[in-house]
C-alpha positions in Angstrom: 35.8 -7.0 16.9 36.9 -7.8 13.1 34.9 -5.0 11.5 37.1 -1.9 10.2 35.8 1.4 10.6 36.3 4.8 8.8 35.6 8.3 10.6 35.5 11.2 8.2 35.6 14.3 10.2 38.1 14.6 13.2 36.4 17.8 15.0 35.7 17.4 18.4 32.9 14.8 18.3 34.8 12.8 15.3 38.1 12.6 17.0 36.5 11.4 20.2 34.6 8.6 18.4 37.9 7.6 16.9 39.5 7.5 20.0 36.9 5.4 21.7 36.9 2.9 18.9 40.5 2.5 18.9 40.9 2.2 22.7 38.3 -0.5 22.4 40.8 -2.5 19.8 38.7 -1.4 16.6 40.6 -0.9 13.5 40.0 3.0 12.3 40.9 4.9 9.2 40.5 8.7 9.7 39.9 11.4 7.5 39.6 15.2 7.7 39.5 18.1 5.4 42.0 19.8 7.4 44.9 17.1 7.3 46.7 18.1 10.0 43.8 17.7 12.5 43.4 14.0 11.2 47.2 13.5 11.4 47.1 14.4 15.2 44.2 12.2 16.0 45.9 9.3 13.8 49.1 10.1 15.8 47.4 10.1 19.2 45.2 6.9 18.8 47.2 4.9 16.3 44.2 5.0 13.7 45.4 4.8 10.1 45.5 8.1 7.9 43.7 8.4 4.8 44.3 11.2 2.0 40.5 11.7 1.1 37.1 10.7 2.2 37.0 8.2 -0.8 40.3 6.3 0.3 38.8 6.1 4.1 35.5 4.7 2.7 37.2 2.2 0.5 39.1 0.5 3.7 35.8 0.2 5.6 32.9 -1.9 6.4 31.2 1.0 8.5 31.8 4.8 7.7 31.1 7.2 10.6 30.4 10.8 9.3 30.7 13.6 11.9 30.9 17.2 10.3 29.6 20.6 11.2 27.0 21.4 8.5 25.1 20.4 5.4 28.0 21.9 2.9 30.7 20.2 4.8 28.7 16.7 4.7 28.0 17.2 0.9 31.4 17.8 -0.1 32.4 14.9 2.0 30.1 12.5 -0.2 30.4 13.9 -3.5 33.2 14.3 -6.1 35.9 12.3 -7.3 37.4 12.2 -3.8 34.1 12.1 -2.0 33.3 8.9 0.3 30.6 7.6 -2.3 33.0 7.0 -4.9 34.8 5.0 -2.4 32.2 2.8 -1.1 32.3 -0.9 -1.5 29.0 -3.1 -1.9 27.3 -3.3 1.2 29.3 -0.7 3.4 27.0 1.2 5.8 27.7 4.6 6.2 26.4 6.1 9.9 26.2 9.9 9.3 26.0 11.4 13.0 26.2 15.2 11.8 23.1 17.2 12.5 22.0 18.3 9.3 18.7 19.2 7.2 16.6 16.2 7.0 16.4 16.7 3.0 20.3 16.5 3.0 20.0 13.1 4.8 17.8 11.9 2.3 19.6 13.0 -0.7 22.8 11.8 0.2 21.3 8.5 1.4 20.2 7.9 -2.0 23.7 8.3 -3.3 25.2 6.0 -1.1 22.4 3.3 -1.9 22.7 3.8 -5.9 26.3 3.3 -5.0 25.7 0.0 -3.7 26.0 1.0 0.1 23.6 1.5 3.1 22.9 4.7 5.0 21.7 6.0 8.1 21.2 9.4 9.4 22.3 8.7 13.1 22.9 11.7 14.9 23.9 11.6 18.5 23.1 12.9 21.9 25.8 13.7 24.1 29.3 15.6 24.4 32.7 14.5 24.0 33.0 13.1 27.5 29.8 10.9 26.9 31.7 9.6 23.8 34.8 8.7 25.9 32.6 7.0 28.2 30.7 5.0 25.4 27.4 6.4 26.8 25.9 8.5 23.6 22.4 8.2 22.4 22.4 7.3 18.7 19.1 8.5 16.9 18.9 6.4 13.8 16.8 6.6 10.7 16.9 4.3 8.0 16.5 0.6 7.4 16.3 -1.5 10.7 18.6 -4.3 9.1 21.2 -1.6 8.0 21.3 -0.5 11.3 21.8 -4.0 12.8 24.8 -4.3 10.8 26.0 -1.0 12.2 25.3 -1.8 15.8 28.7 -3.6 16.6 30.5 -0.1 16.1 27.6 2.2 17.6 27.3 -0.2 20.7 30.8 1.0 21.3 30.0 4.6 21.5 26.5 4.6 22.8 24.7 3.4 25.9 21.3 3.5 23.7 20.9 2.9 20.1 17.3 4.0 19.0 15.8 3.3 15.7 13.4 6.1 15.4 12.0 5.6 11.8 12.7 5.4 8.2 15.4 7.6 6.2 15.4 11.1 7.6 13.7 10.2 11.1 17.1 10.7 12.7 18.0 13.9 11.3 14.3 15.2 12.2 14.4 14.0 15.8 17.8 15.7 16.4 16.4 18.9 15.4 13.7 18.7 17.8 16.0 17.5 20.9 18.1 20.2 20.0 15.6 22.6 19.9 15.0 21.8 23.8 18.7 21.8 24.5 19.0 25.4 23.0 16.1 26.5 25.0 17.6 25.0 28.2 20.9 26.8 27.3 18.8 30.2 27.1 16.6 29.7 29.9 19.5 28.8 32.0 21.3 31.8 31.0 18.7 34.0 31.9 18.0 32.5 35.2 21.7 32.6 35.9 22.3 36.2 35.2 19.1 37.1 36.9 19.9 35.6 40.0 23.6 37.4 39.9 22.1 41.1 39.5 19.9 40.3 42.1 22.9 39.7 44.4 23.0 35.9 44.3 26.4 34.4 44.2 27.0 32.6 40.6 28.0 29.4 42.1 25.7 29.3 44.4 22.6 30.2 42.3 24.0 27.3 39.9 24.3 24.7 42.6 20.5 25.7 43.5 19.6 25.1 39.7 21.3 21.5 39.8 19.7 20.5 42.8 16.4 21.6 41.6 13.7 20.0 39.8 15.5 21.5 36.3 18.7 19.8 37.3 18.7 17.5 34.4 22.0 16.3 32.7 22.4 19.3 30.4 22.5 21.6 33.7 24.8 19.1 35.3 27.5 18.9 32.6 27.4 22.5 31.7 28.0 23.6 35.1 32.0 24.6 34.7 31.0 26.5 31.6 28.4 28.6 33.2 30.4 29.0 36.6 33.7 29.5 35.1 33.4 31.0 31.8 36.6 32.6 31.3 38.3 28.9 31.3 35.3 27.2 29.4 36.4 25.5 26.1 34.0 25.8 23.3 32.3 22.4 23.4 29.6 23.5 21.3 29.6 27.1 19.6 27.1 29.7 19.5 27.2 29.6 15.7 26.5 25.9 15.6 23.7 26.7 17.9 22.4 29.3 15.3 23.0 26.8 12.4 20.8 24.1 14.3 17.9 26.8 15.0 17.7 27.7 11.5 17.5 24.0 10.5 14.7 23.7 13.1 12.9 26.9 11.8 13.2 25.6 8.3 11.8 22.0 9.1 9.0 23.8 11.2 8.1 26.4 8.3 7.8 23.3 6.0 5.5 21.5 8.2 3.3 24.7 9.3 4.2 24.3 13.0 4.7 27.3 14.9 7.6 27.4 17.0 7.8 30.7 18.8 10.1 29.7 21.6 12.7 28.9 18.9 12.3 32.0 16.9 13.0 33.8 20.1 16.0 31.9 21.1 17.4 32.0 17.5 17.1 36.1 17.5 18.9 36.1 21.1 21.6 33.5 19.6 22.1 36.1 16.5 22.5 39.1 18.7 25.2 37.4 20.7 27.2 36.2 17.9 26.7 39.9 16.2 28.5 41.0 19.5 31.3 38.7 19.0 30.4 35.5 21.0 30.0 33.2 18.0 33.0 31.2 18.5 32.5 30.6 22.4 30.7 28.1 23.9 26.8 28.2 23.9 26.8 28.9 27.5 28.3 32.4 26.3 24.5 33.5 26.0 25.1 34.4 29.8 28.0 36.4 29.0 26.1 38.4 26.3 23.5 39.2 28.7 25.8 40.3 31.6 27.3 42.7 28.6 23.8 44.1 27.9 23.5 44.9 31.6 26.8 46.6 32.1 
C-alpha cells in the first residue's frame, strides 16, 4: 500500500490506529499536542514524527484525526500550524473523533476550502478492536471521498458504513454512544443490586454475559466491572459526560425528548463529582457501591 497516512492525535485510539497501520506496512506520520506521547508511539511503531499538525498533513494523502473533544479538534485544524494549513490538493481528512455535528460541518468546510476532502468518520470499538482491525467506521460525507479513504479505513475496520452526507457520521455516533452509556448505567445498577442481595459479583456478571443482554459491550467490559481496582481507563467517565452533553444538545436542537440520557448524564455528573471522573466508565458501579456504604 503506497498511501501515506498521518495520524493527528495519539491517545489510546490514535496510537492503536498508528500501530495497526504500521503493522500492516503502511507509512505513517504521527503528531500529538503532547509531543512525548507521539514520540513514544513513533519509537514503538516506526512511524515518522511530525513537529506540528500542519507538517503531518503535508506528508499525507489521508489524514486520520483522533482527539478527545471539540476544542482539541478545532485547535488541531486551525492556525498557522494546523492541519488545514498543510493540506495538499485532494488529501482526505477522516476525522474519527466524537464531536458535535456542527463542529464536523464547520471544519469540513475549512478542509474543502483548502482543496482537501473531509469525512466525519467516528468509530465504534475499543483499542483491542482497533488492534484486530475490526472497528466499525460511521462515515458522513461524499461517497467518492470515502472510496479514496477506504484503502486506509479497511485496514482498521471490519465494516465501513456510509451513513449519509457531511455531519451524518458525527450524528449517528452520538446516537450509538447514547445506547452505550445507557448500557453502562444499567449494567452498573444491576451488578451492584445483585451484589447487595448476596450474589457473588463474578457469578452475577457471568449470568448477565450468558443472558439475552450479553452483547459485545457486556462481553468486553467484564474485567473492568468484575475487577475494577485493576481496570485501566479505556474510556473515562469525564468523556462519557462530554458525549452525553453533545447528545443532549443535539436532541434539544431537534426537539427530541431523551429522558434516559438526561438521567444518565445526572448519574455520571454525580460520579465525576465524587472523584471518579478520570476512572473508566465502569466506575459508575464503584460510585453506586460508595453511595450504599
